[in-house]
N, C-alpha and C positions, 0 to 999 in steps of 0.2 A: 502437361507436366505439373502445373500448379495444383490441378485437381488431385493427382496422386499424392502429392505432398500434404495437401489439406486433409484428405481422408485418412491418411496414415501418420498424422503428426505424433500421436501418442506412442506407437511402436518405434518411430524414428528417435524420439527423445529417449525412450527406454534404452535403445541400442547404443546411443551416444553415451548415456550415463554409465551403462555396463562397460563400455569400452574404456571410459576414463577411470572407472574403479579398478578394472583389471590392470590397466597400464600403471596406475599409481601403486597398486599392490605389488606388481612385478618389480618396479624400480625401487620401491621402498624396501622390499625384501632383499634385493641384491646389495643395496647400500648398507643395510643392517648387518649382513653377513660379513662385509669387509670391516665394519666397525668392531664387531665381536672379535675377529682375529687380532686386530690391533690392541684391543683391551687385554685379550689373553696373553699376547706377547709381553705387554707392559707388566702384567701381573707376574709372569714367570721371571722377569728380570728384576723386579722390585725386591728390596730386602724384606724378609719375613719378620713380622712383629713377634715379640715374646708372647707366650701363651698366657692368657688371662686366667685367674682362678675361676672356678665354676661358681655361678651365683648360688647363694645360700637357699633361696626359695624361688622356685620357678614362677614366672609371672603368669597370671591367668590369661587364657587365650581369648582374644576379642571375638565377638560374634561375627560369623562370616557375613560379608556384604551380600545383599540380595543379588542374584544373578538373573540376567535376562534369559528366559527359557526359549529354546528354539522349538518351534512347532514340529511334530514328527512328520507332517506331510510336506515339509519344506526341503526334504532331502537330507542326506547324511554327509555329503561331501562339502568342501569349502566352496566350490563353484555353485552348488545348489543353494547354499545359504547366502552367498553373495548375490545371486540372482533374485532370491526372495527379498532380501534387504533392499536391493535396488528398486524392485517393484513397489515395495512399501513406501520408499522415499519419493519415487516418482508420483505415486498416487497422492501423497500428502502435498507435494509441490503443485500438482495439477488440480487438486481438490476433487479427485474422483476415487471411487472404490475400485482400486486396481488389483486388490488381493482378496477378493471376496471368497466366501465359503459357500458351499451348498447349504440351503436352509436346513436347519435342524428340525427334528421331529418334536412336536409339542403335543403330547397326549398319546393315547394308546394307538397301536398300529391299525390301519384300515385294511380291509380285505381287497387287496389290489387286483385279485382275480375278477372282480366285478367289471374291470375295464375290458372292453372288447379287444381281443388280440393278445391279452396277457394271461399266460398260463402259469402253472406252478414253477416251472424252471426259470422263466423270466422274473417271476416274483423273487425267487431265490437270488438271482443276479442283482436285482434292485436292492434287496436287503443287504447284500454284500457291499453295496456302494452307499449304504446309509439311508436309502429311500424306503420309508415304511408307511407314509401317509399320502392321501390325495393332495393335500395342500402343498406338500413339498414338490410334487410333480407339477402342479398347476403354476407354481412360482418360478419354474426353471426358465431361464432366458434361452433363446435359440442357440447361443454359443455354449451354454451349459448342457443343453440337450445333445449337441454334437459331441462334446467331451464325454458325456455319460454313455452315448451310443458306442463310442470307440472302446469303452470298457466292457461292453455287453457281449463281446465275442460273436457267437453265431446269431445273436439277436440284433446285431447292428442294423440300424435303419428302421427297426420295428416301431420305435416311439413316434417317429415322423410319419411313417406310412399309415399307421393305424390311428393317428391323431390322438395319441394317449394324453398329451398335455391338455388338449381341449376337453377330452372326456373327464380328466381329473378335475378340471376347473368346475365343471357342472357338479360333480359329486362332492367336491370340497365345500361348496356353498350350499349343499343339500338340495339342489334343483333336480330332483328325480324326473319330473315331467319334462323339463328342458332337455335332459339327457336322452330320455326315451324318444322325444320328438326328433332329435338330431341323429341319434345312433341306433335306435330300435330298443326293444324291450331289455330292461335291466336284468331280468332273470330272477330266480328265487333265492340266490345267495344272499 
């Protein structure tokens, strides 16, 4: 039992934090609604003040305060934003990268069809998911590979079966001889 807890401590903490945030949000919201009704009733029964004369010159509008931008990949609903925020906070508290992104492309796109088992349709699917270079594929963790494969539709499992990450690692570092020794001829592309 302790082994299960030790190996899954991060997800357990995240679930607990999410539960606390959701509970706090629900109870704070219900209390706020009651308070608003009480204030509304008090305002309806309070005597109305006399109308003040309009100001002679309108005051300049202050510059709007900078707003925290929500990343588009974090979802559009309140629950998705709450989950993303909880993941960020849990990552900061635990000192780990809990909300990582796929590595971005730096430089011109590579010819991904040089990889064995990768054809034009799979290349299109990889491009749709932001993968255009060998070094991006080579840096994928096993968990990121699993997530990416779930998005590849009919090509699910291809990256693992054809050892595409390992192939990409050779090509990303320019080791053509190592690639050909491990996977066969690179071809004329």
